[in-house]
C-alpha positions, 0 to 999 in steps of 0.5 A: 315515685317523684321526678328525680333531680339531675344526677352525676352518676352514670345512667346505668346507676341512676336507672338501677336506683330508680328501678329499686324504688319502683320495686319497693313501692309497687311490690314492697320489696327492699333494694336488695331484692333487684338481682339483675336488670335486663334493658331491651329496645321495644319492637314498637319503638318509633320516633323516641327510643323505647325500652322494655326493662325486665327487673329480675328479683332474688326470689325469681319473680320478674317485673317489667317496666316501660321506659320512654326515652325523650332524650333519644329521638330520630331528629329535633322537632319543634315543641319537643319540651312542651310535648315531653313535659305534657305527657309526664304531667298527663301520666302523673297528674291526670291519668293516675287518678282516672279509672281507665286502665291506662298504664300506671305511672311509675316514676321519671328522670327529668335531668336537663344537664344530662339530657336524660328524660325518662318516663317510666310506666307499667309495661302492658302486654298486647299489640297495637290495634293497627296489628289486629282485625276489624273486630278489635277496633271496636273495643277502643271506640267504646273505651274512647267513649268511656274516657269522654264520659269519665272526664265529663264527670271529673273536669277537676282532673283536666280543666286547670292543667295548664300543660294541655294544649287547647283546641280553640278557634285559633288552633284550627284557623292557624292550621288552615293558614299554614296549609294555604301557605304551604301549598302556595309555595308549592304550587299556585294552581293548587293554592287556587284550588285550596283557597275557597276551602280555607275561605269556607273553613270558619264553618268547620271551626264553628262546628269543631269548637261548639262541641263539649270540652273534655280531655282529648288524647290528641293522636288516638291512632290505631298504632297508639292503641295497645289491645291486651286480648288475652284478658276478658274483657280485653284491656284497651290502653292508648299510649303517647300522650304528648299531644293531649288537649282540652277539646272535642272527644270527637277529634280523637274518634276521627283518627280511629274511624277515618276510612271505613265504610258505613257499616263498619262506621255504624258499629264504631259509632255505636260502640263509642256511643255505649262507652259514653252512655256508661257515664250518662253522656249522650253523644247524639246519633250516627248522623250528628257524630258524622257531620262533626267527624267530617269537619275533624277529617277536613282539619286533618287534611289541612294539617297534612297540607300544613306540614307537607313542605317541612316533611318533604312530601312528594308532588303526587302526595300533595296533589292527592291531599288537595283532592282529599280536601275537596272531597271532604270539604263537600261533606263538611262545609 
């Protein structure tokens, strides 16, 4: 279903009309088949309001739709327009043509006049991997390798997508500069500890930007990876593509593997390698992966420091992050 233009009708009418179109397209049922619509807040709703909509048909059948409401959020952020537009485009124009089992795009309402920005997707059963035991983390690592392999074979889906962020040298260097600026404003002593890391940071940037380019999720956190393990094999369904980018797949893997001890790291690296190999893509051995992941780990710490003052981090947190930056820098630089 194509994106709808602005409408003067009440929100409930706009939503019902949209759902009737979805039912017609997905089930082949007429608009009159919709007997009731029940909208409930998702228990995993976070920064943006997210609802699960249960569409009941006259036949007794029920059809669930997931609605992400970009017009309802906790507080304004920079680049919100770019992020919401990016996620719409990724679901509609990139993932819809991929074979990765992500949530199907059903439609959207983009109505600037009424601050109504609704992304309507397939509702996927399951739990975020952050709620599950470690064994459930291995399939998402394999899925990420598959995503890398798939988009390596289909660059036409992402290469010319202007909505995507770009993880180039400027992206990483700006984060380091922002980190040093924020820490300097907080404490001159801490800034002196961070300065040598920032001076050496171009070495990590060179490693990160030398990796093969592909579509990147952008925030492949465990809380944003849905696992439906009642199906075999389990369905892996990442969500929240607001920060999707052109960059290195290992940028995403770093979110998933950070903090694990060597034995579990090897399992996750191995699963990632297996997923990429399904498309004939070689990602290197564990040591090669770890070298690059450590550079991306350092970038993550730099990013946390860059936003530390704006987000009101406590002094003890900033001190801890400086220590983390020093520890990771010893591995990455």
